[in-house]
C-alpha positions in Angstrom: -7.3 -26.9 -13.5 -4.7 -28.2 -11.1 -5.4 -26.9 -7.6 -3.1 -26.9 -4.6 -5.2 -27.0 -1.5 -2.4 -28.0 0.9 -2.0 -24.5 2.5 -5.6 -24.9 3.8 -4.8 -27.9 5.9 -1.0 -28.2 6.3 1.0 -27.2 9.4 1.7 -23.5 9.6 5.0 -21.8 9.8 4.6 -19.8 13.0 7.2 -17.3 12.1 5.6 -16.5 8.8 2.2 -16.3 10.6 3.6 -13.7 13.1 4.9 -11.6 10.2 1.6 -11.9 8.3 -0.5 -10.9 11.4 1.2 -7.5 11.5 -0.2 -6.8 8.0 -3.8 -7.4 9.0 -6.0 -4.3 9.6 -7.7 -3.7 13.0 -11.1 -4.5 11.4 -9.9 -8.0 10.8 -7.6 -8.4 13.8 -9.2 -6.7 16.8 -7.2 -4.8 19.3 -6.1 -6.4 22.6 -8.8 -4.5 24.5 -11.5 -6.6 22.8 -9.9 -9.7 24.2 -9.5 -8.3 27.8 -13.1 -7.2 28.0 -14.5 -10.7 27.9 -11.8 -11.7 30.5 -13.3 -9.0 32.8 -16.8 -10.4 32.3 -15.4 -13.8 33.4 -13.4 -12.6 36.4 -15.5 -9.9 38.0 -18.7 -12.0 38.7 -16.6 -14.9 40.1 -14.6 -12.5 42.4 -17.9 -10.9 43.5 -19.5 -14.3 44.2 -16.4 -15.6 46.1 -16.2 -12.5 48.3 -19.9 -12.6 49.1 -19.9 -16.3 50.0 -16.8 -15.9 52.1 -18.3 -13.0 54.1 -21.7 -14.6 54.6 -20.8 -18.2 54.6 -22.1 -20.6 52.0 -23.8 -22.9 54.5 -25.6 -20.0 56.1 -26.6 -18.6 52.8 -28.1 -21.9 51.5 -29.8 -23.0 54.8 -31.9 -19.8 55.0 -35.6 -20.3 54.4 -35.3 -18.7 51.0 -32.0 -20.3 50.3 -32.9 -22.0 47.0 -34.5 -18.8 45.6 -31.4 -16.9 46.7 -29.2 -19.3 44.8 -31.3 -18.8 41.7 -30.4 -15.1 42.0 -26.8 -16.1 41.1 -27.8 -17.7 37.8 -27.2 -14.5 35.8 -23.9 -14.1 37.6 -22.9 -17.7 36.6 -24.2 -17.1 33.0 -21.9 -14.1 32.5 -18.7 -16.1 32.5 -20.2 -18.4 29.9 -21.0 -15.4 27.7 -17.5 -14.1 28.4 -15.8 -17.3 27.5 -17.7 -17.4 24.2 -16.6 -13.9 23.3 -13.1 -14.6 24.5 -12.7 -17.6 22.2 -14.1 -15.7 19.3 -11.8 -12.7 19.8 -8.7 -15.0 20.2 -9.6 -16.8 17.0 -10.0 -13.5 15.2 -6.7 -12.2 16.5 -4.6 -15.3 15.7 -5.0 -14.6 11.9 -4.8 -18.3 11.1 -7.8 -18.3 8.8 -6.6 -15.3 6.8 -3.1 -16.7 6.6 -4.2 -20.1 5.3 -6.5 -18.5 2.6 -3.7 -16.0 1.6 -1.2 -18.9 1.2 -3.8 -20.9 -0.7 -4.3 -17.9 -3.0 -0.5 -17.4 -3.5 0.0 -21.1 -4.3 -2.6 -21.0 -7.0 -1.6 -17.6 -8.6 -4.4 -15.6 -7.0 -4.2 -12.4 -5.0 -5.6 -12.0 -1.5 -7.1 -9.2 0.5 -8.5 -9.7 4.0 -11.3 -7.1 3.9 -12.7 -4.3 1.7 -15.2 -1.8 3.0 -18.3 -1.1 0.8 -17.0 -2.8 -2.3 -18.1 -1.0 -5.4 -19.9 -3.8 -7.3 -23.2 -3.5 -9.1 -24.8 -6.8 -7.9 -28.0 -6.9 -5.9 -26.4 -8.1 -2.7 -24.1 -5.1 -2.6 -26.8 -2.4 -3.1 -29.5 -3.3 -0.6 -32.1 -0.7 0.2 -31.6 0.8 3.7 -28.0 -0.5 3.9 -26.0 1.2 6.6 -22.7 -0.6 6.1 -21.2 -3.5 4.1 -17.9 -5.2 3.7 -16.3 -8.2 1.8 -13.8 -10.5 3.5 -11.3 -13.1 2.4 -11.2 -11.8 -1.1 -9.4 -14.2 -3.5 -9.0 -12.7 -7.0 -7.1 -13.0 -10.3 -6.7 -10.7 -13.3 -5.8 -11.5 -16.8 -8.2 -12.1 -19.7 -10.9 -13.5 -17.3 -10.9 -11.5 -14.1 -12.5 -13.4 -11.3 -13.2 -12.6 -7.6 -14.3 -15.0 -4.9 -15.2 -13.6 -1.5 -17.7 -13.4 1.3 -20.0 -10.4 1.8 -21.8 -9.0 4.8 -24.5 -6.3 4.5 -26.0 -4.5 7.5 -29.4 -2.9 7.1 -30.8 -0.5 9.7 -29.6 0.0 13.3 -30.5 -0.7 16.8 -33.4 -3.1 17.3 -34.1 -2.9 13.6 -30.6 -4.0 12.6 -30.4 -7.0 10.3 -27.3 -8.7 9.1 -27.2 -10.6 5.7 -24.2 -12.8 4.7 -23.5 -14.2 1.3 -20.7 -15.8 -0.6 -20.1 -14.6 -4.1 -18.2 -15.2 -7.3 -17.7 -12.2 -9.7 -16.7 -12.9 -13.3 -15.8 -9.9 -15.4 -17.3 -10.0 -18.8 -15.9 -8.7 -22.1 -19.0 -6.5 -22.7 -21.9 -5.0 -20.7 -25.1 -7.1 -20.9 -28.7 -6.6 -20.0 -29.6 -7.2 -16.3 -30.6 -10.9 -16.2 -31.3 -12.9 -13.0 -31.4 -16.7 -12.7 -33.3 -17.6 -9.5 -32.1 -21.1 -8.5 -35.2 -23.1 -7.5 -33.1 -25.5 -5.4 -32.5 -22.9 -2.6 -36.0 -21.4 -2.5 -38.2 -22.2 0.5 -41.9 -21.9 1.2 -42.4 -20.6 -2.3 -40.1 -17.6 -1.7 -36.9 -16.9 -3.6 -33.7 -16.6 -1.7 -32.8 -13.4 -3.6 -32.4 -10.2 -1.6 -34.9 -8.4 -3.8 -38.3 -9.3 -5.3 -38.5 -9.0 -9.1 -41.6 -8.0 -11.1 -43.3 -11.1 -12.4 -43.9 -9.6 -15.9 -40.1 -10.0 -16.5 -40.2 -13.8 -16.1 -39.1 -15.7 -19.3 -39.7 -19.4 -19.8 -37.0 -21.3 -21.6 -37.1 -24.7 -23.3 -36.3 -28.1 -21.9 -35.7 -28.6 -18.2 -34.2 -25.2 -17.6 -37.3 -23.8 -15.8 -37.2 -26.7 -13.3 -33.8 -25.4 -12.2 -33.9 -21.7 -12.7 -36.5 -18.9 -13.0 -35.1 -16.5 -15.5 -35.9 -12.8 -15.4 -34.9 -10.3 -18.1 -36.0 -6.7 -18.9 -39.2 -6.4 -20.9 -38.3 -6.1 -24.5 -35.0 -8.1 -24.1 -36.6 -11.6 -24.4 -34.9 -12.2 -27.8 -31.5 -11.1 -26.4 -31.9 -13.5 -23.4 -32.6 -16.3 -25.9 -29.5 -15.3 -27.9 -27.4 -15.4 -24.8 -28.8 -18.6 -23.3 -28.3 -21.1 -26.1 -29.0 -24.8 -25.3 -25.3 -25.5 -24.6 -25.1 -22.5 -22.2 -28.3 -23.7 -20.4 -26.9 -27.2 -20.0 -23.7 -25.9 -18.5 -25.6 -23.7 -16.0 -27.8 -26.7 -15.0 -24.8 -29.0 -14.6 -22.5 -26.7 -12.8 -24.3 -23.8 -11.2 -27.8 -25.1 -10.2 -27.2 -24.3 -6.5 -26.3 -20.7 -7.1 -28.5 -17.6 -7.7 -27.0 -15.9 -10.7 -27.1 -12.2 -11.8 -25.8 -10.6 -15.0 -25.5 -6.9 -14.5 -23.3 -4.4 -16.5 -20.1 -6.3 -17.4 -20.3 -8.8 -14.5 -21.7 -12.2 -13.9 -22.3 -13.0 -10.2 -22.8 -16.3 -8.5 -24.5 -15.9 -5.1 -24.6 -18.5 -2.3 -26.1 -18.2 1.2 -22.9 -19.2 3.0 -19.2 -18.8 2.7 -17.5 -19.4 -0.6 -14.0 -18.2 0.4 -13.4 -20.8 3.0 -10.9 -23.3 4.6 -12.7 -26.3 3.1 -10.7 -27.8 0.2 -13.7 -29.8 -0.9 -15.6 -26.6 -1.6 -12.8 -24.9 -3.5 -12.4 -27.7 -6.1 -15.9 -27.8 -7.5 -16.3 -24.0 -7.2 -13.2 -23.3 -9.3 -14.2 -26.0 -11.8 -17.6 -24.2 -12.1 -15.8 -20.9 -12.6 -13.6 -22.3 -15.3 -16.5 -24.0 -17.2 -18.7 -20.9 -17.1 -15.8 -18.6 -18.1 -15.2 -20.7 -21.2 -18.8 -20.8 -22.2 -19.7 -17.1 -21.7 -16.8 -15.9 -24.0 -19.2 -16.0 -26.9 -21.3 -13.4 -25.2 -18.6 -10.9 -26.1 -20.2 -10.7 -29.6 -23.5 -9.4 -28.2 -24.5 -5.8 -28.9 -27.6 -3.8 -28.0 -29.2 -2.8 -31.3 -31.2 -0.1 -29.4 -27.9 1.8 -29.2 -27.2 1.4 -33.0 -28.5 4.8 -34.0 -26.2 4.9 -37.0 -27.7 1.6 -38.4 -31.2 3.0 -38.3 -30.3 5.6 -40.9 -29.7 2.9 -43.5 -32.7 1.9 -45.5 -34.0 -1.6 -46.3 -32.1 -3.1 -43.4 -28.8 -3.0 -45.2 -25.7 -3.5 -43.0 -23.2 -0.7 -42.6 -19.8 -1.8 -43.9 -17.2 -2.0 -41.1 -19.6 -0.3 -38.7 -18.7 -1.1 -35.1 -21.8 -0.8 -33.0 -21.3 0.8 -29.6 -20.8 -1.6 -26.7 -23.3 -1.0 -23.9 -26.9 -1.5 -22.9 -29.8 0.9 -23.5 -31.3 2.4 -20.3 -34.4 0.2 -20.3 -32.2 -2.9 -20.2 -29.7 -2.0 -17.5 -31.8 -2.9 -14.5 -34.7 -5.2 -13.8 -37.9 -3.7 -12.3 -38.4 -4.7 -8.7 -41.7 -5.7 -7.1 -42.9 -4.3 -3.8 -43.0 -6.9 -1.1 -46.5 -6.5 0.3 -46.2 -9.0 3.2 -45.0 -6.4 5.7 -47.7 -3.9 4.6 -50.4 -6.6 5.0 -49.0 -7.5 8.4 -49.0 -3.8 9.6 -52.6 -3.3 8.4 -53.7 -6.5 10.3 -51.9 -5.2 13.4 -53.5 -1.8 13.2 -56.9 -3.4 12.7 -56.4 -5.7 15.7 -55.3 -2.8 17.9 -58.3 -0.8 16.8 -60.7 -3.7 17.6 -59.1 -4.1 21.0 -59.5 -0.4 21.9 -63.1 -0.4 20.6 -64.0 -3.4 22.8 -62.4 -1.8 25.8 -64.3 1.4 25.5 -67.6 -0.2 24.5 
């Protein structure tokens, strides 16, 4: 496809940027107070230090017996402006709206729509429904409708709170399919580390299906138990070849009537060199998965079961959908934290025992 990436790098019309900034929500463009607060962190410590040294005298302060150690006491005061400057630059960059403006203009130039942020997007993929999730949002959402609806965005998921707060960030592509399909996951081997998958959930090993050729070197395929024949029907040799050639760096999930590509990094970005191969991949996969529209789950074909000798029902349109046992993959409990907790308890018990004995 012909792609116009000039809005991502060209000079910006400042008047148009000012108009665009007014449309951004406060969750994307922080209020002025969030900028003034870092300024206070910068100003107050310096004012305090200047007033103190003026009153005491710098020479007298340093020439005391404990002068060097006293100077060290000002290290936290000196560090505060550094932290303040960091937050100030970040807040100013968020308020200027340049990033959002460029991606919005890029989307418009290529017949996409743009949304700066969506809270808790309702999507069935595994990165959107993490266990213990306290909040989530997608940003820089570039999408198109038509016969092959596609969405490209970045997603942030926050799990827990306080000291137990963890933040997970992903880039994703969501392709809308013509019919619901069984929950199938392709774990890309390229992005795994230390023998652990990059996926946000652990899947039960009994659902692993080995495919022919070199496919297993690039992906570990998981499908619901009993749906092995369906997975083989969907992943024909030409489909497998396309996934290896075009999507080997992505983790992939098919769930309901969506196909998701997941990446541990931004996909909706200001980098033109990322957009070109990404949209080429989307176009190739969209063309190849069209044939999946013919798939139907025979487990839902109750009417067909009434016919004897396997005869086909004339003009019978089987219901589109997936039987309950194929809608979601079984997940495996991650035992590492349980083993760690037991070892910690055992160590604490041994320590107490040694102390009192």
